[in-house]
Biopython code that builds the backbone (N, CA, C, O; Angstrom):
import numpy as np
from Bio.PDB.StructureBuilder import StructureBuilder

atoms = [
    (1, "MET", "N", (40.693, 13.597, -25.206)),
    (1, "MET", "CA", (40.106, 14.530, -26.541)),
    (1, "MET", "C", (40.378, 14.066, -27.265)),
    (1, "MET", "O", (41.414, 13.421, -27.428)),
    (2, "ARG", "N", (39.021, 14.353, -28.348)),
    (2, "ARG", "CA", (39.154, 13.716, -29.685)),
    (2, "ARG", "C", (40.431, 14.260, -30.700)),
    (2, "ARG", "O", (41.083, 15.281, -30.477)),
    (3, "ASP", "N", (40.590, 13.528, -31.624)),
    (3, "ASP", "CA", (41.449, 13.818, -32.535)),
    (3, "ASP", "C", (40.745, 14.121, -34.248)),
    (3, "ASP", "O", (40.667, 13.339, -35.195)),
    (4, "ALA", "N", (40.354, 15.431, -34.145)),
    (4, "ALA", "CA", (39.672, 15.942, -35.419)),
    (4, "ALA", "C", (39.730, 15.041, -36.723)),
    (4, "ALA", "O", (38.809, 14.643, -37.436)),
    (5, "ALA", "N", (41.498, 14.787, -36.840)),
    (5, "ALA", "CA", (41.660, 14.022, -38.178)),
    (5, "ALA", "C", (41.392, 12.953, -38.209)),
    (5, "ALA", "O", (41.455, 12.555, -39.372)),
    (6, "PHE", "N", (41.015, 11.964, -37.323)),
    (6, "PHE", "CA", (40.193, 10.953, -37.406)),
    (6, "PHE", "C", (38.899, 10.917, -37.788)),
    (6, "PHE", "O", (38.307, 9.930, -38.223)),
    (7, "CYS", "N", (38.443, 12.058, -37.612)),
    (7, "CYS", "CA", (36.830, 11.747, -37.580)),
    (7, "CYS", "C", (36.526, 12.624, -38.733)),
    (7, "CYS", "O", (35.366, 13.034, -38.721)),
    (8, "THR", "N", (37.265, 13.029, -39.741)),
    (8, "THR", "CA", (36.986, 13.749, -40.828)),
    (8, "THR", "C", (38.048, 13.173, -42.027)),
    (8, "THR", "O", (38.325, 13.759, -43.074)),
    (9, "SER", "N", (38.568, 11.836, -41.564)),
    (9, "SER", "CA", (39.293, 10.920, -42.441)),
    (9, "SER", "C", (38.218, 10.218, -43.652)),
    (9, "SER", "O", (37.043, 9.883, -43.502)),
    (10, "THR", "N", (39.108, 10.133, -44.924)),
    (10, "THR", "CA", (37.875, 9.185, -45.719)),
    (10, "THR", "C", (38.038, 7.821, -45.507)),
    (10, "THR", "O", (37.483, 7.100, -46.336)),
    (11, "CYS", "N", (38.543, 7.379, -44.774)),
    (11, "CYS", "CA", (39.140, 5.773, -44.373)),
    (11, "CYS", "C", (37.737, 5.368, -43.037)),
    (11, "CYS", "O", (37.736, 5.941, -41.948)),
    (12, "THR", "N", (37.115, 4.757, -43.263)),
    (12, "THR", "CA", (36.348, 4.596, -42.637)),
    (12, "THR", "C", (36.607, 4.061, -41.288)),
    (12, "THR", "O", (36.205, 4.531, -40.224)),
    (13, "MET", "N", (37.405, 2.912, -41.496)),
    (13, "MET", "CA", (38.214, 2.586, -39.896)),
    (13, "MET", "C", (38.554, 3.578, -39.127)),
    (13, "MET", "O", (38.234, 3.523, -37.940)),
    (14, "THR", "N", (39.223, 4.620, -39.597)),
    (14, "THR", "CA", (39.915, 5.734, -39.130)),
    (14, "THR", "C", (38.770, 6.574, -38.467)),
    (14, "THR", "O", (38.725, 6.953, -37.296)),
    (15, "ARG", "N", (37.952, 6.762, -39.357)),
    (15, "ARG", "CA", (36.773, 7.229, -38.717)),
    (15, "ARG", "C", (35.842, 6.523, -37.934)),
    (15, "ARG", "O", (34.815, 7.020, -37.472)),
    (16, "THR", "N", (36.264, 5.189, -37.770)),
    (16, "THR", "CA", (35.487, 4.610, -36.466)),
    (16, "THR", "C", (36.228, 4.555, -35.300)),
    (16, "THR", "O", (35.728, 4.497, -34.176)),
    (17, "MET", "N", (37.445, 4.571, -35.555)),
    (17, "MET", "CA", (38.744, 4.835, -33.898)),
    (17, "MET", "C", (38.566, 5.987, -33.620)),
    (17, "MET", "O", (38.896, 6.291, -32.473)),
    (18, "GLY", "N", (37.996, 7.086, -34.498)),
    (18, "GLY", "CA", (37.752, 8.667, -34.088)),
    (18, "GLY", "C", (36.529, 8.691, -33.016)),
    (18, "GLY", "O", (36.548, 9.546, -32.131)),
    (19, "VAL", "N", (35.599, 7.868, -33.085)),
    (19, "VAL", "CA", (34.433, 7.508, -32.802)),
    (19, "VAL", "C", (34.713, 6.506, -31.039)),
    (19, "VAL", "O", (34.509, 6.980, -29.921)),
    (20, "LEU", "N", (35.112, 5.370, -31.298)),
    (20, "LEU", "CA", (35.455, 4.396, -30.459)),
    (20, "LEU", "C", (36.574, 4.044, -29.962)),
    (20, "LEU", "O", (36.823, 3.102, -29.209)),
    (21, "GLY", "N", (37.410, 5.015, -30.508)),
    (21, "GLY", "CA", (38.835, 4.819, -30.111)),
    (21, "GLY", "C", (39.176, 5.180, -28.468)),
    (21, "GLY", "O", (38.436, 5.824, -27.724)),
    (22, "GLY", "N", (40.182, 4.728, -28.200)),
    (22, "GLY", "CA", (40.731, 5.614, -27.030)),
    (22, "GLY", "C", (40.297, 4.201, -25.646)),
    (22, "GLY", "O", (39.351, 3.429, -25.799)),
    (23, "LYS", "N", (41.119, 4.176, -24.557)),
    (23, "LYS", "CA", (41.390, 3.303, -23.680)),
    (23, "LYS", "C", (39.749, 3.005, -23.064)),
    (23, "LYS", "O", (39.495, 1.849, -22.725)),
    (24, "TRP", "N", (38.868, 3.870, -22.959)),
    (24, "TRP", "CA", (37.817, 3.297, -22.081)),
    (24, "TRP", "C", (36.466, 3.240, -23.043)),
    (24, "TRP", "O", (35.572, 2.465, -22.705)),
    (25, "LYS", "N", (36.317, 3.973, -24.127)),
    (25, "LYS", "CA", (35.076, 3.750, -24.374)),
    (25, "LYS", "C", (34.130, 2.476, -24.844)),
    (25, "LYS", "O", (32.902, 2.416, -24.904)),
    (26, "LEU", "N", (35.105, 1.504, -25.149)),
    (26, "LEU", "CA", (33.964, -0.024, -25.363)),
    (26, "LEU", "C", (33.879, -0.301, -24.067)),
    (26, "LEU", "O", (32.838, -0.914, -23.828)),
    (27, "ILE", "N", (34.754, -0.044, -22.823)),
    (27, "ILE", "CA", (34.584, -0.602, -21.856)),
    (27, "ILE", "C", (33.070, -0.002, -21.211)),
    (27, "ILE", "O", (32.191, -0.686, -20.686)),
    (28, "ILE", "N", (33.069, 1.521, -21.432)),
    (28, "ILE", "CA", (31.717, 2.087, -20.837)),
    (28, "ILE", "C", (30.402, 1.461, -21.380)),
    (28, "ILE", "O", (29.395, 1.074, -20.787)),
    (29, "ILE", "N", (30.733, 1.486, -22.695)),
    (29, "ILE", "CA", (29.841, 0.898, -23.723)),
    (29, "ILE", "C", (29.324, -0.576, -23.195)),
    (29, "ILE", "O", (28.145, -0.868, -22.994)),
    (30, "SER", "N", (30.265, -1.290, -23.045)),
    (30, "SER", "CA", (30.006, -2.729, -22.492)),
    (30, "SER", "C", (28.914, -2.446, -21.182)),
    (30, "SER", "O", (27.877, -3.089, -21.018)),
    (31, "TYR", "N", (29.314, -1.526, -20.448)),
    (31, "TYR", "CA", (28.841, -1.600, -19.010)),
    (31, "TYR", "C", (27.383, -1.059, -19.101)),
    (31, "TYR", "O", (26.589, -1.434, -18.239)),
    (32, "LEU", "N", (26.960, -0.187, -20.102)),
    (32, "LEU", "CA", (25.861, 0.348, -20.131)),
    (32, "LEU", "C", (24.691, -0.453, -21.217)),
    (32, "LEU", "O", (23.989, 0.027, -22.108)),
    (33, "VAL", "N", (24.838, -1.943, -20.684)),
    (33, "VAL", "CA", (23.948, -3.154, -21.444)),
    (33, "VAL", "C", (22.493, -2.837, -20.843)),
    (33, "VAL", "O", (21.426, -3.153, -21.368)),
    (34, "GLN", "N", (22.711, -1.996, -19.369)),
    (34, "GLN", "CA", (21.570, -1.437, -18.946)),
    (34, "GLN", "C", (21.604, 0.080, -18.464)),
    (34, "GLN", "O", (22.719, 0.565, -18.273)),
    (35, "PRO", "N", (20.469, 0.879, -18.247)),
    (35, "PRO", "CA", (21.194, 2.275, -18.112)),
    (35, "PRO", "C", (21.728, 2.264, -16.519)),
    (35, "PRO", "O", (21.402, 1.531, -15.585)),
    (36, "ARG", "N", (22.432, 3.089, -16.572)),
    (36, "ARG", "CA", (23.332, 3.373, -15.221)),
    (36, "ARG", "C", (23.417, 4.748, -14.897)),
    (36, "ARG", "O", (23.315, 5.651, -15.728)),
    (37, "ARG", "N", (23.683, 4.968, -13.184)),
    (37, "ARG", "CA", (23.974, 6.711, -13.291)),
    (37, "ARG", "C", (25.324, 6.487, -12.974)),
    (37, "ARG", "O", (26.029, 5.504, -12.746)),
    (38, "PHE", "N", (25.501, 8.027, -13.047)),
    (38, "PHE", "CA", (27.344, 8.243, -13.253)),
    (38, "PHE", "C", (27.856, 7.735, -12.127)),
    (38, "PHE", "O", (28.957, 7.282, -12.441)),
    (39, "GLY", "N", (27.651, 7.553, -10.929)),
    (39, "GLY", "CA", (27.835, 7.164, -9.697)),
    (39, "GLY", "C", (28.212, 5.807, -10.042)),
    (39, "GLY", "O", (29.420, 5.578, -9.987)),
    (40, "GLN", "N", (27.405, 4.802, -10.404)),
    (40, "GLN", "CA", (27.231, 3.668, -10.932)),
    (40, "GLN", "C", (28.654, 3.336, -11.925)),
    (40, "GLN", "O", (29.334, 2.349, -11.644)),
    (41, "LEU", "N", (28.957, 4.041, -12.843)),
    (41, "LEU", "CA", (29.813, 3.718, -13.679)),
    (41, "LEU", "C", (31.086, 4.166, -13.107)),
    (41, "LEU", "O", (32.145, 3.570, -13.303)),
    (42, "ALA", "N", (30.957, 5.321, -12.333)),
    (42, "ALA", "CA", (32.262, 5.459, -11.513)),
    (42, "ALA", "C", (32.881, 4.347, -10.488)),
    (42, "ALA", "O", (34.072, 4.138, -10.255)),
    (43, "GLN", "N", (31.857, 3.763, -10.000)),
    (43, "GLN", "CA", (31.985, 2.847, -9.093)),
    (43, "GLN", "C", (32.732, 1.579, -9.924)),
    (43, "GLN", "O", (33.748, 1.046, -9.478)),
    (44, "ARG", "N", (32.155, 1.207, -11.071)),
    (44, "ARG", "CA", (32.514, -0.005, -11.787)),
    (44, "ARG", "C", (33.686, 0.286, -12.503)),
    (44, "ARG", "O", (34.598, -0.539, -12.556)),
    (45, "LEU", "N", (33.754, 1.424, -13.080)),
    (45, "LEU", "CA", (35.137, 1.499, -13.596)),
    (45, "LEU", "C", (36.139, 2.371, -12.616)),
    (45, "LEU", "O", (36.602, 3.491, -12.829)),
    (46, "ALA", "N", (36.303, 1.628, -11.633)),
    (46, "ALA", "CA", (37.550, 2.311, -10.846)),
    (46, "ALA", "C", (38.938, 2.825, -11.244)),
    (46, "ALA", "O", (39.587, 3.590, -10.531)),
    (47, "LEU", "N", (39.281, 2.437, -12.222)),
    (47, "LEU", "CA", (40.546, 2.997, -12.639)),
    (47, "LEU", "C", (40.278, 4.193, -13.387)),
    (47, "LEU", "O", (41.119, 5.006, -13.003)),
    (48, "ILE", "N", (39.680, 4.623, -14.094)),
    (48, "ILE", "CA", (39.126, 5.715, -14.472)),
    (48, "ILE", "C", (38.776, 7.081, -13.534)),
    (48, "ILE", "O", (37.987, 6.954, -12.598)),
    (49, "SER", "N", (39.373, 8.341, -13.813)),
    (49, "SER", "CA", (39.056, 9.440, -13.434)),
    (49, "SER", "C", (37.843, 9.796, -13.396)),
    (49, "SER", "O", (37.255, 9.510, -14.439)),
    (50, "ARG", "N", (37.017, 10.469, -12.380)),
    (50, "ARG", "CA", (35.447, 11.081, -12.790)),
    (50, "ARG", "C", (35.717, 12.182, -13.887)),
    (50, "ARG", "O", (34.687, 12.495, -14.483)),
    (51, "LYS", "N", (37.070, 12.970, -14.375)),
    (51, "LYS", "CA", (36.786, 13.894, -15.029)),
    (51, "LYS", "C", (37.349, 12.990, -16.506)),
    (51, "LYS", "O", (37.341, 13.661, -17.537)),
    (52, "VAL", "N", (37.716, 11.854, -16.598)),
    (52, "VAL", "CA", (38.030, 11.508, -18.053)),
    (52, "VAL", "C", (36.573, 10.387, -18.465)),
    (52, "VAL", "O", (36.234, 10.151, -19.624)),
    (53, "LEU", "N", (36.010, 9.927, -17.464)),
    (53, "LEU", "CA", (34.491, 9.379, -17.682)),
    (53, "LEU", "C", (33.565, 10.687, -18.461)),
    (53, "LEU", "O", (33.001, 10.715, -19.555)),
    (54, "THR", "N", (33.682, 11.619, -17.483)),
    (54, "THR", "CA", (32.655, 12.609, -17.969)),
    (54, "THR", "C", (33.059, 12.674, -19.237)),
    (54, "THR", "O", (32.298, 12.144, -20.046)),
    (55, "GLU", "N", (34.062, 13.182, -19.663)),
    (55, "GLU", "CA", (34.522, 13.249, -21.044)),
    (55, "GLU", "C", (34.506, 12.223, -21.890)),
    (55, "GLU", "O", (34.446, 12.493, -23.090)),
    (56, "GLN", "N", (34.541, 11.229, -21.590)),
    (56, "GLN", "CA", (34.287, 10.033, -22.426)),
    (56, "GLN", "C", (32.581, 9.903, -22.587)),
    (56, "GLN", "O", (32.016, 9.474, -23.593)),
    (57, "LEU", "N", (32.092, 10.254, -21.675)),
    (57, "LEU", "CA", (30.446, 9.915, -21.914)),
    (57, "LEU", "C", (29.838, 10.977, -22.833)),
    (57, "LEU", "O", (28.976, 10.747, -23.680)),
    (58, "ARG", "N", (30.422, 12.236, -22.551)),
    (58, "ARG", "CA", (30.399, 13.247, -23.261)),
    (58, "ARG", "C", (30.300, 12.793, -24.745)),
    (58, "ARG", "O", (29.236, 12.395, -25.219)),
    (59, "GLU", "N", (31.351, 12.862, -25.395)),
    (59, "GLU", "CA", (31.796, 12.209, -26.815)),
    (59, "GLU", "C", (30.948, 11.235, -27.375)),
    (59, "GLU", "O", (30.446, 11.281, -28.498)),
    (60, "LEU", "N", (30.787, 10.148, -26.335)),
    (60, "LEU", "CA", (29.954, 8.854, -26.729)),
    (60, "LEU", "C", (28.460, 9.891, -26.960)),
    (60, "LEU", "O", (27.806, 9.616, -27.966)),
    (61, "GLU", "N", (28.036, 10.817, -26.240)),
    (61, "GLU", "CA", (26.845, 11.260, -26.497)),
    (61, "GLU", "C", (26.545, 12.024, -27.907)),
    (61, "GLU", "O", (25.642, 11.779, -28.707)),
    (62, "GLU", "N", (27.541, 12.997, -27.980)),
    (62, "GLU", "CA", (27.635, 13.576, -29.319)),
    (62, "GLU", "C", (27.725, 12.834, -30.317)),
    (62, "GLU", "O", (27.339, 13.278, -31.398)),
    (63, "ASP", "N", (28.296, 11.412, -30.223)),
    (63, "ASP", "CA", (28.426, 10.711, -31.614)),
    (63, "ASP", "C", (27.011, 9.688, -31.661)),
    (63, "ASP", "O", (26.813, 8.975, -32.645)),
    (64, "GLY", "N", (26.134, 9.706, -30.574)),
    (64, "GLY", "CA", (24.930, 9.292, -30.602)),
    (64, "GLY", "C", (24.818, 7.885, -30.095)),
    (64, "GLY", "O", (23.897, 7.079, -30.226)),
    (65, "ILE", "N", (26.150, 7.765, -29.393)),
    (65, "ILE", "CA", (26.205, 6.137, -28.870)),
    (65, "ILE", "C", (25.410, 5.975, -27.510)),
    (65, "ILE", "O", (25.045, 4.841, -27.199)),
    (66, "VAL", "N", (25.114, 7.083, -26.654)),
    (66, "VAL", "CA", (24.865, 7.046, -25.272)),
    (66, "VAL", "C", (23.824, 8.339, -25.327)),
    (66, "VAL", "O", (24.076, 9.391, -25.913)),
    (67, "ARG", "N", (22.960, 8.131, -24.810)),
    (67, "ARG", "CA", (22.111, 8.753, -24.449)),
    (67, "ARG", "C", (22.275, 9.096, -22.512)),
    (67, "ARG", "O", (22.580, 8.417, -21.531)),
    (68, "ARG", "N", (21.868, 10.524, -22.766)),
    (68, "ARG", "CA", (22.017, 10.939, -20.993)),
    (68, "ARG", "C", (20.539, 11.548, -20.629)),
    (68, "ARG", "O", (19.818, 12.390, -21.164)),
    (69, "GLU", "N", (20.474, 11.044, -19.919)),
    (69, "GLU", "CA", (18.248, 11.546, -19.429)),
    (69, "GLU", "C", (18.239, 11.765, -18.000)),
    (69, "GLU", "O", (18.047, 10.957, -17.091)),
    (70, "ALA", "N", (18.562, 13.403, -17.954)),
    (70, "ALA", "CA", (18.311, 13.974, -16.593)),
    (70, "ALA", "C", (16.867, 13.889, -15.807)),
    (70, "ALA", "O", (15.846, 14.249, -16.393)),
    (71, "PHE", "N", (16.832, 13.484, -14.694)),
    (71, "PHE", "CA", (15.381, 13.551, -14.245)),
    (71, "PHE", "C", (15.131, 14.901, -13.029)),
    (71, "PHE", "O", (15.857, 15.152, -12.068)),
    (72, "ALA", "N", (14.095, 15.491, -13.378)),
    (72, "ALA", "CA", (13.716, 16.715, -12.519)),
    (72, "ALA", "C", (13.319, 16.300, -11.195)),
    (72, "ALA", "O", (12.141, 16.225, -10.846)),
    (73, "GLU", "N", (14.383, 16.012, -10.403)),
    (73, "GLU", "CA", (13.543, 15.717, -9.085)),
    (73, "GLU", "C", (14.894, 16.018, -8.190)),
    (73, "GLU", "O", (16.013, 16.266, -8.638)),
    (74, "LEU", "N", (14.423, 15.915, -6.556)),
    (74, "LEU", "CA", (15.819, 16.131, -5.698)),
    (74, "LEU", "C", (15.862, 14.838, -5.193)),
    (74, "LEU", "O", (14.834, 14.172, -5.070)),
    (75, "PRO", "N", (16.925, 14.438, -4.899)),
    (75, "PRO", "CA", (18.676, 14.841, -5.186)),
    (75, "PRO", "C", (18.540, 14.775, -6.678)),
    (75, "PRO", "O", (17.751, 13.866, -6.937)),
    (76, "PRO", "N", (19.016, 15.408, -7.861)),
    (76, "PRO", "CA", (19.271, 15.169, -9.183)),
    (76, "PRO", "C", (19.856, 14.217, -9.432)),
    (76, "PRO", "O", (20.774, 13.740, -8.765)),
    (77, "ARG", "N", (19.216, 13.630, -10.853)),
    (77, "ARG", "CA", (19.385, 12.046, -11.204)),
    (77, "ARG", "C", (19.599, 12.163, -12.844)),
    (77, "ARG", "O", (18.867, 12.708, -13.671)),
    (78, "VAL", "N", (20.573, 11.619, -12.988)),
    (78, "VAL", "CA", (21.247, 11.442, -14.394)),
    (78, "VAL", "C", (21.447, 10.042, -14.742)),
    (78, "VAL", "O", (22.545, 9.585, -14.426)),
    (79, "GLU", "N", (20.464, 9.107, -15.440)),
    (79, "GLU", "CA", (21.399, 8.111, -16.408)),
    (79, "GLU", "C", (21.559, 8.252, -17.720)),
    (79, "GLU", "O", (21.132, 9.032, -18.571)),
    (80, "TYR", "N", (22.439, 7.103, -17.695)),
    (80, "TYR", "CA", (23.300, 6.827, -19.233)),
    (80, "TYR", "C", (22.703, 5.671, -19.675)),
    (80, "TYR", "O", (22.643, 4.831, -18.777)),
    (81, "SER", "N", (22.302, 5.363, -20.584)),
    (81, "SER", "CA", (21.904, 4.458, -21.579)),
    (81, "SER", "C", (22.647, 4.279, -23.086)),
    (81, "SER", "O", (23.520, 5.019, -23.538)),
    (82, "LEU", "N", (22.178, 3.333, -23.607)),
    (82, "LEU", "CA", (22.489, 3.075, -24.995)),
    (82, "LEU", "C", (21.564, 3.195, -25.614)),
    (82, "LEU", "O", (20.529, 2.630, -25.259)),
    (83, "THR", "N", (21.623, 4.221, -27.124)),
    (83, "THR", "CA", (20.718, 4.388, -28.036)),
    (83, "THR", "C", (20.759, 3.474, -28.939)),
    (83, "THR", "O", (21.723, 2.717, -28.821)),
    (84, "PRO", "N", (19.793, 3.185, -30.135)),
    (84, "PRO", "CA", (19.797, 2.319, -30.863)),
    (84, "PRO", "C", (21.067, 2.050, -31.526)),
    (84, "PRO", "O", (21.183, 0.868, -31.847)),
    (85, "ARG", "N", (22.050, 2.796, -31.824)),
    (85, "ARG", "CA", (23.083, 3.001, -32.806)),
    (85, "ARG", "C", (24.396, 2.266, -31.736)),
    (85, "ARG", "O", (25.145, 1.399, -32.185)),
    (86, "GLY", "N", (24.505, 2.786, -30.275)),
    (86, "GLY", "CA", (25.106, 1.987, -29.223)),
    (86, "GLY", "C", (24.466, 0.519, -29.103)),
    (86, "GLY", "O", (25.283, -0.340, -29.434)),
    (87, "LEU", "N", (23.372, 0.070, -28.763)),
    (87, "LEU", "CA", (22.854, -1.065, -28.953)),
    (87, "LEU", "C", (23.687, -1.879, -29.954)),
    (87, "LEU", "O", (24.267, -2.882, -29.538)),
    (88, "ALA", "N", (23.800, -1.479, -31.396)),
    (88, "ALA", "CA", (24.265, -2.078, -32.386)),
    (88, "ALA", "C", (25.566, -2.810, -32.507)),
    (88, "ALA", "O", (25.920, -3.774, -33.186)),
    (89, "LEU", "N", (26.397, -1.745, -31.290)),
    (89, "LEU", "CA", (27.639, -2.173, -31.169)),
    (89, "LEU", "C", (27.936, -3.869, -29.957)),
    (89, "LEU", "O", (28.870, -4.654, -29.791)),
    (90, "LEU", "N", (26.619, -3.718, -29.426)),
    (90, "LEU", "CA", (27.109, -5.100, -28.390)),
    (90, "LEU", "C", (27.612, -6.541, -29.198)),
    (90, "LEU", "O", (28.573, -7.265, -28.937)),
    (91, "PRO", "N", (26.675, -6.649, -30.176)),
    (91, "PRO", "CA", (27.208, -7.949, -30.745)),
    (91, "PRO", "C", (28.945, -7.894, -31.405)),
    (91, "PRO", "O", (29.828, -8.742, -31.535)),
    (92, "ILE", "N", (28.858, -6.796, -31.630)),
    (92, "ILE", "CA", (30.712, -6.764, -32.171)),
    (92, "ILE", "C", (31.525, -6.741, -30.706)),
    (92, "ILE", "O", (32.686, -7.151, -30.695)),
    (93, "LEU", "N", (30.959, -6.297, -29.572)),
    (93, "LEU", "CA", (31.916, -6.363, -28.760)),
    (93, "LEU", "C", (31.829, -7.852, -27.782)),
    (93, "LEU", "O", (32.666, -8.229, -26.962)),
    (94, "ASP", "N", (30.857, -8.364, -28.075)),
    (94, "ASP", "CA", (30.940, -9.645, -27.865)),
    (94, "ASP", "C", (31.397, -10.721, -28.612)),
    (94, "ASP", "O", (31.437, -11.899, -28.254)),
    (95, "GLN", "N", (31.852, -10.087, -30.021)),
    (95, "GLN", "CA", (32.727, -11.172, -31.084)),
    (95, "GLN", "C", (34.480, -10.820, -30.566)),
    (95, "GLN", "O", (35.368, -11.673, -30.589)),
    (96, "LEU", "N", (34.648, -9.518, -30.164)),
    (96, "LEU", "CA", (36.010, -8.964, -29.267)),
    (96, "LEU", "C", (36.174, -10.174, -28.428)),
    (96, "LEU", "O", (37.043, -11.030, -28.598)),
    (97, "SER", "N", (35.204, -10.171, -27.448)),
    (97, "SER", "CA", (35.556, -11.207, -26.467)),
    (97, "SER", "C", (36.031, -12.653, -26.589)),
    (97, "SER", "O", (37.018, -13.248, -26.155)),
    (98, "ALA", "N", (34.699, -13.102, -27.532)),
    (98, "ALA", "CA", (34.779, -14.241, -27.957)),
    (98, "ALA", "C", (36.432, -14.520, -28.949)),
    (98, "ALA", "O", (36.870, -15.671, -28.977)),
    (99, "TRP", "N", (37.192, -13.415, -29.673)),
    (99, "TRP", "CA", (37.861, -13.748, -29.987)),
    (99, "TRP", "C", (39.300, -13.669, -29.073)),
    (99, "TRP", "O", (40.337, -14.314, -29.220)),
    (100, "HIS", "N", (38.962, -12.654, -28.101)),
    (100, "HIS", "CA", (39.974, -12.758, -27.190)),
    (100, "HIS", "C", (40.388, -14.006, -26.468)),
    (100, "HIS", "O", (41.562, -14.353, -26.338)),
    (101, "GLU", "N", (39.302, -14.685, -25.987)),
    (101, "GLU", "CA", (39.101, -16.034, -25.339)),
    (101, "GLU", "C", (39.694, -17.210, -26.318)),
    (101, "GLU", "O", (40.313, -18.184, -25.888)),
    (102, "ALA", "N", (39.474, -17.021, -27.387)),
    (102, "ALA", "CA", (40.094, -18.018, -28.714)),
    (102, "ALA", "C", (41.604, -17.841, -28.377)),
    (102, "ALA", "O", (42.277, -18.691, -27.794)),
    (103, "ALA", "N", (42.120, -16.453, -28.882)),
    (103, "ALA", "CA", (43.511, -16.103, -29.239)),
    (103, "ALA", "C", (44.368, -15.881, -28.243)),
    (103, "ALA", "O", (45.572, -15.967, -28.484)),
    (104, "CYS", "N", (43.983, -15.604, -27.142)),
    (104, "CYS", "CA", (44.883, -14.597, -26.313)),
    (104, "CYS", "C", (45.043, -15.959, -25.009)),
    (104, "CYS", "O", (44.241, -16.835, -24.687)),
    (105, "GLN", "N", (46.443, -15.639, -24.495)),
    (105, "GLN", "CA", (46.353, -16.459, -23.122)),
    (105, "GLN", "C", (45.612, -15.610, -21.579)),
    (105, "GLN", "O", (45.689, -14.444, -21.192)),
    (106, "PRO", "N", (45.068, -16.561, -21.132)),
    (106, "PRO", "CA", (44.507, -15.870, -19.961)),
    (106, "PRO", "C", (45.445, -15.183, -19.081)),
    (106, "PRO", "O", (46.603, -15.565, -18.910)),
    (107, "ALA", "N", (44.681, -13.687, -18.269)),
    (107, "ALA", "CA", (45.548, -13.047, -17.453)),
    (107, "ALA", "C", (46.258, -13.951, -16.502)),
    (107, "ALA", "O", (45.572, -14.908, -16.141)),
    (108, "PRO", "N", (47.573, -13.879, -15.961)),
    (108, "PRO", "CA", (47.705, -13.994, -14.855)),
    (108, "PRO", "C", (47.097, -14.343, -13.732)),
    (108, "PRO", "O", (46.102, -13.620, -13.779)),
    (109, "ALA", "N", (47.008, -15.005, -12.678)),
    (109, "ALA", "CA", (46.339, -14.717, -11.485)),
    (109, "ALA", "C", (47.062, -13.608, -10.561)),
    (109, "ALA", "O", (48.286, -13.510, -10.473)),
    (110, "ALA", "N", (46.126, -12.776, -9.879)),
    (110, "ALA", "CA", (46.617, -11.715, -9.053)),
    (110, "ALA", "C", (48.096, -11.513, -8.265)),
    (110, "ALA", "O", (48.951, -10.636, -8.137)),
    (111, "ASP", "N", (47.715, -13.564, -7.607)),
    (111, "ASP", "CA", (49.034, -13.417, -6.953)),
    (111, "ASP", "C", (50.062, -14.207, -7.391)),
    (111, "ASP", "O", (50.715, -14.795, -6.529)),
    (112, "ALA", "N", (50.397, -14.374, -8.741)),
    (112, "ALA", "CA", (51.306, -15.447, -9.472)),
    (112, "ALA", "C", (52.700, -14.439, -9.742)),
    (112, "ALA", "O", (52.608, -13.219, -9.881)),
    (113, "PRO", "N", (53.773, -15.071, -9.777)),
    (113, "PRO", "CA", (54.616, -13.984, -9.499)),
    (113, "PRO", "C", (55.260, -13.729, -11.174)),
    (113, "PRO", "O", (54.996, -14.574, -12.030)),
    (114, "LEU", "N", (55.759, -13.007, -11.379)),
    (114, "LEU", "CA", (56.085, -11.772, -12.822)),
    (114, "LEU", "C", (57.222, -12.831, -13.135)),
    (114, "LEU", "O", (57.755, -13.510, -12.257)),
    (115, "PRO", "N", (57.465, -12.882, -14.183)),
    (115, "PRO", "CA", (58.415, -13.380, -15.323)),
    (115, "PRO", "C", (59.587, -12.787, -14.947)),
    (115, "PRO", "O", (59.667, -11.569, -14.788)),
    (116, "THR", "N", (60.632, -13.644, -14.767)),
    (116, "THR", "CA", (62.191, -12.523, -14.690)),
    (116, "THR", "C", (62.859, -13.224, -16.349)),
    (116, "THR", "O", (63.925, -12.814, -16.808)),
]
sb = StructureBuilder()
sb.init_structure("model")
sb.init_model(0)
sb.init_chain("A")
sb.init_seg("    ")
for serial, (resi, resn, name, xyz) in enumerate(atoms, 1):
    if name == "N":
        sb.init_residue(resn, " ", resi, " ")
    sb.init_atom(name, np.array(xyz, "f"), 0.0, 1.0, " ", f" {name:<3s}", serial, name[0])
structure = sb.get_structure()
């Protein structure tokens, strides 16, 4: 659910977080480098519930980041893709990934013991 105070703030960073903030939006955007169907997104984002994925996609669509295209065929098919505004975010996401690689420690291996 979106916080209206973020979207109407006079601070540009706060407004940006109103559009892109949250746990899943940047991850969803990164998976939409190519058009994907809802089921493909749900499969790749196994940790997100279908309800939350639907909500996040709707908000991204409302903000002009994602395009939803419904095809008139049986069975019904819906594809999600990035708009030009969404595509403009991809270099920024690449920079975030590069920052993480340079500044953060790698994640521990799945079978590594937890620190005590």
